[in-house]
N, C-alpha and C positions, 0 to 999 in steps of 0.2 A: 552404451551402458544405461543400466536400468535407474530412474529416480531414484529408488531406496541407497542403491546403493552411492549415485552423487549427492544425497542429502547427508549420509552418512557420513563420507568425507567433508563435507563443508562444515558437520558439527563439528568434526572433531576438531577441525583448525581452529573454529572459532572458540572452543574448547581449550584448546593448547594457548592460543593468545591470548583470551579472558585468564588465565590460571597463572600467566608470567606476568600481566598486568599487577595482579594483584600484590602480587609480592613486591613488584616496582615502583608500582608508582609510591608518591611520597603523601600526596592529600587522602587523607580517611575516608572520606566521601566519595572520591572514583574508584578506590579500591572496592568501598562497598557494593558499588553500581557495576565495577567485574566482576568479585564475587556474584550477585546477583545473575549476572551473565552466565558463568561459567557452570553456576547450577542449573538456570535453563537448557544451554546448551546440552547437558549432562543426562539431564531427564530425557530429552528429543531423542538423543541417541537410544534409549532406553525405550522406549516407546517402538522406534524403528524394528528394535531386537526383539519385540515381544513380551515385554516388562512392562505394564502398564502400571499394576499398583506398586514400584519400583519409582517409576517415573512421577506418578501422580503425589508419589509420601513425599519425595526429594522438593517437589517445587513447594507442597501445603505446608510441610513443616520446615525445612534449612530456609526455603524464601522467606518464610514470615519469622524466624529467629534469627534472620541474618540483620534484622531491622532492631530487634533485640540487642544484638554484637554492637550494631553501628552506636546505639545510645548510650552501652555502657562504656566502649571507645569514648566517647565525648564527655562522657562524665571520670575516667581515670585521666583522660589526659586533660581535661579542667580546661577546653577552647572557647575560644572567646564566639559565643553564638550571634555576637552582634555582627564581626566582622565576616563570619562565614553568610550572614544575611545580608549584607550591604555588597559582598561579591558572588552572589546569587545567580548572575547572570553568566558569568565566567563558569558553570561548572556545566551549563548546558553546551559547552564542547565535548564535555565527553558523554552526558545523559542523553543527549539527542540521538549520537549513534549508536550506542548502547540500546536506548528502547525502541531504535530501528529494527535494530538486527533482533531484538525479541518478537517486535510482530511479524518479523518475517518467520522466526522460528515456528512461530504458533501456528500462523497459516499456512508454513510447509504440511508441519506436522495433520494441521486439519483436513490439509489437502490430499495428502498422499500417505500418511503415516498408520492410518487404519484400512487402507487396501493392501491385499495380498499381493504382491509381486513375485513372490520367492516360498511357493509351499510345500514346494520339494525341500527346502534349507529349514525350514520349521519344522521342532520337533512336537508330532501330535502327542497331547495326553489327555487322558479320561477327566482330570480334574483342573482346575483352575491354577494361574500362575501362584495365587494366593495361599489357595491350600498349599501347593509346595513347597513355599515360602515359611508357612508355617509348621511345617511337618519337619522339615530340617533345621528351622532354627530355634525349636522345643523339643530336639531330641539327639541330634549330632551335634548341635552348636551351642547347649544350653548352657555350658559353662562360661564359655567365651562370654554370650548375650549377659548373664548376672555379671560378668566383670567388666563388662563394658557399661551396666547400669550402676556398678558400684562407681567405678571411675568418672562415671557425669556427677554422680549425686556431690564426690566429694570435690569435682570441681565447682560446681556452684553452690556450696557451701562457702568455700575458700571465694570464690569470686565474692560474696555478699557479706565474710568477714572485711575483705579488702577495702570494699567501700565503706564499710562503718566504720573503718577504722583511724578515717582523718575526718570525724567531725565536726564541724564549727559549733564555735562557742552559742551560737545563736539558733541551733537548732534543737528542738526539746524531742528530750530520748528517754527511756526507761534502762534504772540500771539493776539488772535481778539480783546480783550479788548484795548489794545492799538492801533492798525490800527484805532478803530472806532474814538476814541479823539484824531487824530493826526490833526493838522494844518496843511491847503494844500498850505500856502503860505510860511510854511518851506521845502514841498517837491516839490514846482511849478516854477519854474522863468520863467516870459515873458522876450526875447530879442528881442528888434526890429532889425530886419537887414533892411539893404538898397539893395536893387535892381537896378542896373542898367540894365537901355533899350539896348537892342544891335540896332546899328545904320545897 
């Protein structure tokens, strides 16, 4: 069996296990770690398949964004951060294996992923896969791309609205509707000042 085929099955197995763990574990910290592992495994498979642009995009965008998601979950769930810090060592039982698997995947991809073991299985193209993705995305799938962008925009606005809904009384904020209906005469007063000329 070729090394790339073996790595594909290994990464696919890790991806399935991590995806199941994301929805099965109860601790949000562990779920975020398994989600990062699943993203790394998917990007490793894409590199093996010759889609380097998609793999790097997945790592840069989603692995970075999952930290924002994790912070948002902590904000919404109102978890006790002091309790999480106190039990920091208990998370190492999940963090160390996940980190070890990530290091293994990066080492395997660097070692075997960029060497071509199957020239006859790869489609040779005169242009890069980034150009091909752009051509498909902005021609055949342009409507779906725009719909996805609108859905993500609505989700972002809804997340901000939900976060700002339960404001604490000691947090300072602005109310635009009250600012618009205010009477200028209540906020501004003109005072006549006598100016004495210097001789």
